[in-house]
Structure formats: structure tokens, C-alpha cells
N, C-alpha and C positions, 0 to 999 in steps of 0.2 A: 797701174802696176798692182795695187792692192786687189783690184778686181780680178786680174789674171791669176794672182796667187790663190784667191778664194776658189776660183773655178778649178785650178789644178789640185788643190786640197780636196775638193769634192770628188773629183775623178779618182784620186788615190783611195779615198775612203770607200767608194763604191767597189773598187777592185778588191780591197781587203775584205769587204763584207761578202762578196760573191765567192771569194776563195775560202772563206770560213765556212759558208754553207756547203760548198762542194766537199770540203774535208769532213764535215759532220756526216754528210750522206755516205761518203766512202767508208767511214768508220762504222756506220750503221749496217753496211752490207757485209762486214767481216764477221764470221761466226765467232761468238765468244763463249760457246759451250765448253765446259770443262768435263772431261770424261776419262775413264780408265778402262782398258781392255785386258782381261785375264783369261787364261786357259784353265780347264779343269779336267781331271781324269777320274773315271770311276771304274773299278774292277771287281767282278764277282767271280769267285771260284767255287765250283761244285763237283761232286763226284759223279762220274757218268752213271746213268741208270738204264741205258739201252744199248744194245749191240745190233749190228747188221752184218750179214754175210751173203754172198752169192753162191748158189748151187747150180752147177751145169750138168746137163745130161746130153750126151752126143751119141747118135746112132747113124750107121752107114748101111745103105742097101741099094741094090740095083733098081728097086721100086720105091719111088718117092713116098707113096702111101704107106708102105711097110716101115720105112725109116721114121715117118712122122707118127704113126700110130704106136709103134713100140716105144718111142720117146715119150709120148703122152702117157702111156701106161706107167712108165717108171716115175714120171713126174707125179702122177696121182698116188703111187705107192709112197713116195717121199712125203707128200702132203698128209696122207693118212698117218704115217709114222710120227711125224713132227706134231700133228694135232693130238695124237694119243699121248705125247709127252708134255702137253700143256701149251703148245703154240696155237693161237687162234688162226683159223683158216684165212681170215682177213689180213694176217701178218705174213702170209706166204703168197706172194704175188709173182706173176710172170713178168720178168723184166725185159726179156727179148727172145725172139725165135729167129734163127738164121738158117737158110737153106743154101748149100753150096754144091752145085753139080760139078763133077770132074770126070775126065776121061778115065776109063778103066784100063789099066796097063798090065799086060802080061809080061812077066820077066823074060820069057823066051822069044815072044814075037812082037812085043811092043804094044801099041794101042789096039784095042779089040773092037773099037767102034761102039762100045757100050758105055753108058754113063753110070757112075756111082753118085748117089745123093747123100750128102752129109748134112744131117739135121741136128741143130743144137738148140736146146731149150735152156734158158737161164732164169732161175727163180731168185727173188730177193726176199730173204727171211729177216724178220724183225724179232729180236729176242728181248723180252721184258724182264726176265730173270737172268742176270749175268752169270750166276753160279751154274746155270744149266748149259752154258755155251759149248763146252767140250762134249757133253752128252749128245746135244743136238747135231753137232757137226759129224760126230762118229755115226750117229743114226742115219744121217743123210747119205753118207758114203756107203754104209752097209745096205741101204735100200736101193742102191744102183747108181748114185751120182758118180760122174767121172772125176769131178774136182770141186773143191770149195775154195773161194777166193774173196778178196776185198773185205776182210773182217775189219770193221771199224766200230768205235765207241761213240756215243753221243748222249744228249740230254733231251728228254721228251718236251718239257716246258721251257724251251729256249726263250720265249717271249717274256716270261716272268723274270728270268735272269737279266735280260736286256733292260727291262723297266727299272730293276733295282740298280743296275750299273749306271743308268742315265741319271737317276736321282742322286747317286753318290758323286757323279761328275759335276752336277750343278752345285751341290753342297761344297765340293772341293773348290770350285771357282769362286763361290761366295766367300769362303774362308780366306782364300788368297787375297781377294779384293779388300776384305776387312782388315787384313794385316797391313796392306799398303796404306789405306786411309788413316789407320791408327797412327802409323809412323809419320804421316804427313800432316796430321792435325786437322783433317777434314772428315766429312761424313759421306756415306754412300747414299745416292739417290735412286731413282727408278732405273729399271733395266731399259736400256735404249735399243739393244740389239743382241740376239743370241743365235749362234750358229753351231750345228752339230757337225764336227769335222769328220767323224767316222766311227763305225762300229766294227769290231773284230771279234770272232768267236772261234773256239776250237782248242785243240791241244797245241801248245806252243805260242799262244796269243799274248803271253806275258812278255815284258821287256827282258832283254838278255840278262840284266843284272838281277832279275827276280825269277830265274828259271826254276820251274817246278818239276821235279823228277818223279813225282808220285802218280803220274798219269791222271791228273785232274783236269777238268774242263773249265776254261776261263772265257768270260765275256768282258770286253773292254770298250768303254764309250769315252770319246773325247769331245769336249764342247769348248766354245769360246764365247764369252759374254762381255758386253760393254755396259758399264754403269755410268750414270751421271754422277757428278761430284757436287756436294753442297758444303758451304762454309758453316 
């Protein structure tokens, strides 16, 4: 009887030991890393220092070569005029050339069997001196341009603004994380993960509650950073 009890006790002990080892192994597989994830926003605002506008020249003729050459001549006149007013020739670039053939219609007899060729040249002008914008647009029209469109403002060194905004976003995330750990009585450890959520730039890139009506250019960078926590 005592021998049977001893054998039974030994079996129970083995089961308990095996269960204990299995529990310890399972616990070892459960991640115990403590971390905190925070977001950061960096925003840089700058005055625009560059303007762009398109200049279009359109000529129509029964001869394609005539429409093309006369349009080219006016384009060259516009380039010469704008260059004389301080715009570098490299800042006056051909954006597009379109050729549209169409039937020549006589109001009395209808289609004549002849074609008209509509040739349109479009130039893209970059303005480095914003105060000269009005003068340059007027000069282009006086030199033979049919219309001026797509006037926009911008910033030359957009990359520098983006770098500054990114640094501010990282600092903002770090400040937020520091505020959390101070309240929790722990310390920040190494950065475990960082993700750039997005970059936006242009006019109107600011949040609605921070609307800027002064026509300034904004670059916004958003990041997300995960820090390890230390006791």
C-alpha cells in the first residue's frame, strides 16, 4: 500500500515539474518590452519668393508653316522683351506646342474643303522678383501674347523648409513623450521605431484652426515615434 502511494506521489511530482517548466517557457515567449508611441508635427511658414505664369500665343492660317513661324516669331519677341526686363532666358521655357487642324467654313456655302491650322505656343515664365510680376505680364501681352494664365506663387528652396519642418516634428514628438514619462515616473529609452506619416506643402497646408490669410507658404511634416521605456 505504501509502495503504491509512493509511486503515485512520484507521478504527481513529475507532472507538476513538467507543468512548471512549460509555464516558464510560455512566459519567456511573451514580449515584456515596455514602449510608448507618440506623434509629432512640425510646421514652417515662409513668404513666397517666386512666381510662375503661362503665356500663350495662338496663330491661325491655311498654311501650317505660316501659323507655326508667325507664332515662333511672337514667342521670340516675348522672350526678348522679358529678358530685357530682367528675366533670364532659362526662366522662359516652352511648356507646350499644340497644332489643331480644322475645316474652313464659309458662312454662305459651308465647308470649303480647305483646312485651317491653329498653332498654340505656351511658355512657362519664372519670376524671381515678385514686385515685377505686373510689369512682366503686361509686357508679355503687349508683345503679342493672346493670354496669360496659371499665375501661382511658390518657394525656391522647398527642400530646406522640409528639413526644418521635419526636425521640428521630431522635437515635438520627443517633447510629448517626455511629458508622458515624467507623469508616469519612468524614463525614455532608445528609439525603437520612427515613421514619417506625411509631408504637405503649399498655400492652405495649415490646419483649419490655424488658417493663414496673409498668403504665406507652409510646409508641414508629421512623424510617429516609438520609444522604449526605462524604470
